[in-house]
C-alpha positions in Angstrom: 111.3 176.4 134.5 112.6 173.7 136.8 111.3 170.9 134.6 113.2 172.1 131.4 116.7 171.2 132.7 115.4 167.9 133.9 114.0 167.1 130.4 117.3 168.2 128.8 119.2 166.0 131.1 116.9 163.1 130.3 117.4 163.7 126.5 121.2 163.7 127.0 121.1 160.6 129.1 118.9 158.8 126.5 121.2 159.9 123.6 124.3 158.9 125.6 122.7 155.5 126.0 122.2 155.2 122.3 125.8 156.2 121.6 126.9 153.6 124.1 124.9 151.0 122.3 126.5 152.1 119.0 129.9 151.7 120.6 129.1 148.2 121.8 127.8 147.2 118.4 130.9 148.7 116.7 133.2 146.8 118.9 131.3 143.6 118.1 131.4 144.3 114.4 135.1 145.0 114.6 135.7 141.7 116.3 133.5 140.0 113.8 135.5 141.6 111.0 138.7 140.4 112.6 137.4 136.9 112.2 135.6 137.4 108.9 138.5 138.7 106.9 140.8 135.7 107.4 137.8 133.4 107.4 136.9 134.7 103.9 140.5 133.9 102.7 140.3 130.5 104.4 136.9 129.7 102.7 138.3 130.7 99.3 141.3 128.4 99.8 138.9 125.8 101.2 136.9 126.0 97.9 140.2 125.6 96.0 141.0 122.6 98.2 137.6 121.0 97.4 138.0 121.7 93.7 141.3 119.7 93.8 139.7 117.0 95.8 136.8 116.8 93.3 139.2 116.7 90.4 141.4 113.9 91.8 138.8 111.9 93.8 135.4 112.7 92.2 132.5 111.1 93.9 133.7 107.5 93.6 135.3 105.0 95.9 138.3 107.1 97.0 136.1 110.2 97.6 133.7 108.2 99.8 136.6 106.6 101.7 138.3 109.9 102.3 135.1 111.7 103.3 134.1 109.1 105.8 137.6 108.7 107.2 137.8 112.4 107.9 134.4 112.4 109.7 135.7 111.6 113.1 138.7 114.0 113.3 136.7 116.7 111.6 133.7 116.2 114.0 136.1 116.7 116.9 137.3 119.9 115.3 133.7 121.1 115.2 133.1 120.2 118.8 136.3 122.0 120.0 137.1 124.9 117.7 133.5 125.9 117.1 131.7 124.1 119.9 131.7 122.7 123.4 135.2 123.2 124.6 135.4 126.8 123.5 131.9 127.4 124.8 132.8 126.0 128.2 136.3 127.3 128.5 135.8 131.0 127.6 133.2 131.8 130.3 135.3 130.2 133.1 138.5 131.8 131.8 136.7 135.2 131.5 135.5 134.9 135.1 139.0 134.3 136.4 140.3 137.2 134.2 137.9 139.5 136.0 139.6 138.7 139.3 142.8 140.3 137.9 145.0 137.6 139.4 147.4 136.8 136.5 149.2 134.0 138.4 146.0 132.2 139.1 144.7 132.8 135.6 147.8 131.4 133.8 148.1 128.5 136.3 144.6 127.3 135.2 145.4 127.8 131.5 148.7 125.8 131.8 147.1 123.0 133.7 144.2 122.8 131.3 146.6 122.7 128.3 148.5 119.7 129.7 145.4 117.9 130.9 144.1 118.2 127.4 147.4 117.1 125.9 147.2 113.9 128.0 143.6 113.3 127.2 144.0 113.8 123.5 147.1 111.6 123.4 145.0 108.7 124.8 142.2 109.4 122.3 144.6 109.6 119.4 146.3 106.2 120.2 142.9 104.5 120.8 141.6 105.9 117.6 144.5 104.6 115.5 144.2 101.1 117.1 140.4 100.9 116.8 140.1 102.4 113.3 139.0 99.0 111.8 136.1 98.8 114.3 135.2 102.5 113.9 135.0 102.1 110.1 133.1 98.8 110.3 130.5 100.5 112.6 130.1 103.7 110.6 130.2 102.2 107.1 129.4 98.5 107.1 128.2 98.7 103.4 131.7 99.6 102.2 132.6 95.9 102.3 130.5 95.4 99.2 133.0 97.4 97.1 136.5 95.7 96.7 139.2 97.7 98.5 136.9 100.4 99.8 136.9 99.3 103.5 140.7 98.8 103.6 141.3 102.3 102.1 138.9 103.9 104.5 140.7 102.2 107.5 144.1 103.3 106.2 143.0 106.9 105.7 141.4 107.0 109.2 144.6 105.9 110.8 146.7 108.5 108.9 144.3 111.4 109.9 143.7 110.5 113.6 146.7 112.5 114.8 144.9 115.6 113.5 142.6 115.3 116.5 145.5 115.8 118.9 146.8 119.0 117.2 143.5 120.6 116.4 142.2 120.2 119.9 145.2 122.0 121.4 144.9 124.6 118.6 141.2 125.1 119.6 142.3 125.7 123.2 144.8 128.3 122.0 142.1 130.0 120.0 139.8 130.1 123.1 142.5 131.8 125.2 143.3 134.4 122.6 139.6 135.1 121.9 139.1 135.7 125.7 141.6 138.6 125.3 139.6 139.8 122.2 142.4 138.6 119.9 140.4 137.2 117.0 142.5 137.6 113.8 145.3 135.1 114.6 143.1 132.2 115.6 140.8 132.9 112.6 143.8 132.8 110.3 145.0 129.3 111.2 142.5 127.5 108.9 144.3 129.3 106.0 147.4 127.3 106.9 145.3 124.1 107.1 144.0 124.6 103.5 147.3 125.7 102.2 149.0 122.6 103.5 146.5 120.3 101.7 146.5 122.4 98.5 150.4 122.4 98.3 150.7 118.7 98.8 148.0 118.0 96.3 149.4 120.2 93.6 152.9 118.7 94.1 152.2 115.0 94.6 148.5 114.0 93.9 148.9 113.8 90.1 151.7 111.3 90.4 150.1 109.0 93.0 148.2 105.8 92.3 145.9 106.7 95.1 145.7 110.5 95.6 143.6 110.2 98.7 146.7 109.4 100.8 148.1 112.8 99.9 145.0 114.6 101.0 145.1 112.7 104.3 148.7 113.7 105.0 147.8 117.3 104.2 145.1 117.2 106.9 147.7 116.2 109.5 150.2 118.8 108.4 147.5 121.4 108.5 146.7 120.5 112.2 150.3 120.9 113.2 150.6 124.3 111.5 147.4 125.5 113.2 148.8 124.8 116.6 152.3 126.0 116.0 151.2 129.3 114.5 149.4 130.4 117.7 152.0 129.5 120.3 154.1 132.7 119.9 151.0 134.8 120.4 150.0 132.8 123.5 153.5 133.4 124.9 153.1 137.2 124.2 149.8 137.2 126.2 151.6 135.6 129.2 151.2 131.8 128.9 154.5 130.0 129.7 153.4 126.4 129.1 154.7 125.3 132.6 154.1 121.5 132.8 151.4 120.5 135.3 148.5 118.0 135.3 145.5 118.3 137.6 142.0 117.1 136.7 140.9 118.1 140.2 141.6 121.8 139.8 138.3 123.7 140.5 138.3 125.6 137.2 139.2 122.5 135.2 136.4 120.6 136.8 134.0 123.5 136.1 135.0 123.5 132.4 134.6 119.7 132.3 131.1 119.9 133.8 130.1 122.4 131.2 131.8 120.7 128.4 130.4 117.1 128.7 126.8 118.0 128.0 127.8 120.8 125.8 129.4 118.4 123.3 126.0 117.2 122.5 124.0 120.4 123.0 126.0 123.0 121.0 127.1 120.6 118.3 123.9 118.9 117.3 124.2 120.0 113.7 127.6 118.4 113.4 126.5 115.2 115.1 123.6 115.1 112.7 126.1 115.4 109.8 127.9 112.4 111.2 124.7 110.4 111.3 123.7 111.6 107.8 127.0 110.3 106.3 126.6 106.9 108.0 123.0 106.7 106.6 124.3 107.7 103.2 126.6 104.7 103.1 123.5 102.6 102.5 122.6 104.5 99.4 124.2 104.5 95.9 127.9 105.2 95.5 128.7 108.9 95.7 126.0 109.7 98.2 128.5 110.3 101.1 130.7 112.6 99.0 127.7 114.4 97.5 126.7 115.3 101.1 130.2 116.4 101.8 130.6 118.7 98.7 127.2 120.3 99.2 127.9 120.9 102.9 131.1 122.6 102.0 129.3 125.2 99.9 126.7 125.6 102.7 129.5 126.1 105.2 131.3 128.6 102.9 128.2 130.8 103.2 128.0 130.2 106.9 131.7 130.9 107.5 131.8 134.2 105.8 129.7 135.8 108.5 127.7 133.6 110.9 130.7 131.7 112.4 132.7 134.9 112.6 129.9 136.6 114.5 129.4 133.6 116.8 133.2 133.6 117.6 133.1 137.2 118.6 129.8 136.9 120.5 130.8 134.4 123.2 133.5 136.6 124.9 131.1 139.5 124.7 128.1 137.6 126.1 130.4 136.1 128.8 131.5 139.5 130.0 127.9 140.8 130.1 126.7 137.7 131.9 129.6 137.9 134.4 128.5 141.4 135.5 124.8 140.5 135.2 124.1 143.2 132.6 121.1 141.6 131.0 119.8 144.7 129.2 123.2 144.9 127.4 123.1 141.2 126.6 119.6 141.6 125.1 120.8 144.6 123.0 123.7 142.6 121.7 121.5 139.6 120.9 118.9 141.7 119.0 121.5 143.5 117.0 123.2 140.2 116.1 120.0 138.6 115.1 119.1 141.5 112.9 122.4 141.2 111.2 121.9 137.5 110.7 118.5 138.1 109.1 119.8 140.8 106.8 122.6 138.7 105.5 121.5 135.1 105.5 118.0 135.5 104.0 119.3 136.5 100.6 122.1 133.9 100.9 119.4 131.2 101.4 117.4 132.3 98.4 120.6 132.5 96.4 121.5 128.9 97.1 117.9 127.8 96.3 118.1 129.4 92.9 121.8 128.9 92.0 122.5 125.5 93.6 123.2 123.8 90.2 125.2 126.6 88.6 127.3 126.9 91.7 128.2 123.2 91.7 128.8 123.3 87.9 131.3 126.2 88.3 133.0 125.0 91.5 133.2 121.2 91.1 132.3 119.9 87.6 135.7 118.9 86.3 137.8 115.7 86.0 136.2 112.8 87.9 133.3 115.0 89.0 130.7 114.4 86.2 127.1 115.4 85.4 125.7 112.7 87.7 127.9 114.0 90.6 126.5 117.6 89.9 122.9 116.3 90.0 123.3 114.6 93.4 125.3 117.4 95.0 123.1 120.2 93.8 120.0 118.4 95.1 121.6 118.2 98.5 122.6 121.9 98.4 119.0 122.9 97.5 117.7 121.2 100.6 120.6 122.4 102.8 119.8 126.0 101.8 116.6 126.1 103.9 118.6 125.7 107.1 121.0 128.6 106.5 119.3 131.4 108.5 118.4 129.0 111.3 121.8 127.5 111.8 123.2 131.0 111.8 120.6 131.9 114.5 121.6 128.9 116.6 125.2 130.2 116.5 123.9 133.3 118.2 121.6 131.5 120.6 124.1 128.9 121.8 126.7 131.4 123.1 123.9 133.2 125.1 123.1 130.0 127.0 126.8 129.1 127.6 127.6 132.6 128.8 125.3 131.8 131.7 127.0 128.4 132.1 123.7 126.7 131.2 124.5 123.5 129.4 121.4 121.5 130.2 118.9 123.5 128.1 120.8 123.0 124.8 121.2 119.3 125.5 117.4 118.7 125.9 116.7 120.7 122.7 119.5 118.9 120.8 118.1 115.5 121.8 114.6 116.5 120.6 116.0 117.8 117.3 118.1 114.7 116.7 115.2 112.4 117.2 113.1 114.4 114.7 116.0 114.3 112.3 116.6 110.6 112.4 112.9 109.8 112.1 112.5 112.1 109.1 115.6 110.9 107.4 114.5 107.3 107.6 111.2 108.3 106.0 112.5 110.7 103.3 115.8 109.0 102.2 113.8 106.3 100.3 111.7 108.6 98.0 114.3 111.5 97.9 117.5 109.4 98.3 120.4 111.5 99.6 118.3 114.6 99.2 115.9 113.3 101.9 118.8 113.2 104.3 119.8 116.8 103.5 116.1 118.0 103.9 115.8 116.2 107.3 118.9 118.0 108.5 117.4 121.4 107.6 114.1 120.6 109.3 115.8 119.5 112.5 117.9 122.8 112.5 114.8 124.9 112.1 113.1 123.1 115.1 116.3 123.5 117.1 116.4 127.2 116.5 112.8 127.9 117.6 113.1 125.8 120.7 116.3 127.6 121.8 114.7 131.0 121.1 111.6 130.2 123.2 113.7 128.9 126.1 116.2 131.8 126.0 113.2 134.3 126.2 111.9 132.4 129.3 115.4 132.7 130.8 116.1 136.4 130.3 112.8 138.0 129.3 111.4 139.6 126.2 113.6 139.3 123.1 111.7 141.8 120.9 110.0 139.2 118.7 108.0 141.8 116.8 111.1 143.7 115.7 112.8 140.5 114.7 109.7 139.2 112.8 109.4 142.6 111.0 113.1 142.3 109.9 112.5 138.8 108.8 109.4 139.5 106.7 111.0 142.4 104.9 114.2 140.4 104.2 112.2 137.4 102.9 110.1 139.7 100.6 113.2 141.4 99.1 115.0 138.1 98.9 112.1 136.4 97.0 112.0 139.3 94.5 115.8 139.0 94.1 115.5 135.2 93.6 113.0 135.6 90.8 115.2 138.0 88.9 118.3 135.8 89.3 116.3 132.8 88.1 115.1 134.6 85.0 118.7 135.6 84.3 120.6 132.3 85.0 118.1 130.0 83.1 119.2 131.6 79.8 122.7 129.9 80.1 123.8 126.3 79.9 127.0 126.7 81.9 128.8 123.4 81.0 128.9 124.7 77.4 131.1 127.7 78.3 134.7 128.0 79.3 135.7 128.3 82.9 136.2 132.0 82.7 132.7 132.6 81.2 131.1 130.2 83.8 132.6 132.2 86.6 131.7 135.5 85.0 128.0 134.5 84.5 127.7 133.2 88.0 129.3 136.3 89.5 127.0 138.5 87.4 124.0 136.6 88.6 125.1 137.1 92.2 125.8 140.8 91.6 122.4 141.3 90.1 120.7 139.6 93.1 122.7 141.7 95.6 121.8 145.0 93.8 118.1 144.2 93.8 118.1 143.0 97.4 119.8 146.1 98.8 118.0 148.4 96.5 114.7 147.1 98.0 116.0 147.8 101.6 117.2 151.2 100.6 113.8 152.3 99.3 111.5 150.5 101.7 113.5 149.5 104.8 116.2 152.2 105.4 116.2 151.7 109.1 117.9 148.3 108.8 120.6 149.6 106.5 121.1 152.7 108.5 121.7 150.5 111.6 124.7 149.0 109.7 125.9 152.2 108.1 126.1 153.9 111.5 128.6 151.3 112.6 131.1 152.3 109.9 131.0 156.0 110.4 134.3 157.4 111.7 132.5 159.5 114.4 129.4 159.0 116.4 127.1 161.9 115.6 126.5 164.4 118.3 122.9 165.4 119.2 122.0 169.0 119.3 119.6 169.9 122.0 117.2 172.7 121.4 
């Protein structure tokens, strides 16, 4: 008789642990949703911005010039808003927040803000002065087209102040995310896109060179992204008291984490920079084709993967700070299963629908059939990397939550060497498509190396469970892809009106989603139940016999 109460207690404790895990996952999903909702709006507006850019600039001289000129400030945005600074700042800031000393916490935040202000002012001024050298180094072949080099230099100078504003905006985002405030920072890209769209609609049609209007819109967007967050920082307790100290212990700690992190966490973006430099040696339109295809690729990433990664870093940092490794593993496994469930069909969708998507989104005005052919080829090869880049965005925060920046650096270096070697081999037979394929292969290698090394660091990551999820999702995705291909090949989209193009494409996507989730419903209910449970209003109570 004495064993029965003990067993009942064990069952209660076990179920309580399950409920606690559901609560943790719900909190993560809510945070992801707070990022995903405004991100979805931002990506829709980003697509509208790209449509306007394709209409006014096409894939010719102006498009290549603008795309290359925007590489450096946009790369820094990736390194800060979605990369090294955020990854380094949040764990340090979270550790100080645990001490519950608000004066010490906000003193560090203020000092870091003004240190960054001084540093970015210097970089901005140097960038404007050295723009001719930067463009000459990154695009020496532009000299062969009359006026292309001068236009690229002028656009680079106009857009360099964006670096200053977006870096401070990224710091504001990091502070707010540390307090689990995700919606406001995630909404700021909406303002960025709106600024470019508004200026383009009003002025681009009347300009001899519309690229200047797009460049001005970029700078205005950076200003709005910073200004919008300041009131919310003030509400949290930041008072922007002037003070500069590069010797502050917490500032030095962030600096030590950030320097190698710039390379480690952002290898995909650094590879993109290299890819566009390589593309300048190919036929005209190669640089902009890479850009447009990457925008569609990033649209798919941004709807979920980037949102999840943004929510994960503060969660991982809190779990690492209290050394709760089992909770961190549970969060990691749950996040990876979500990534697999969502990105596998997205990858197959891009493989099957790459050309229809480009035809619907971009093929207007200066963007012709040849532009579509080049861009859809790049998108096809980019598609293979989608689940793996999404996985990297889960793996990287796990390393940075432990303040480990060395491991991603080593992995990034290996992946970059492989990418450059492959690109030099493949860009000749496959042209710009070879560059896109090389980027995908390097991302796949990057993912597997990080996974293996994280498992060595914290122990078993339940590979069998993740592999099982992957195999099922790949199977259902392949079946879905076959059905969508049979449907879409019946239509020649350029022959239809815009309304019919969009309708046919959306119908193809809807058919694919129905088939994919029907497969999971019949043969893999456990994966879907995991997600459904998160959206129930109440956590079910267990009845003990």
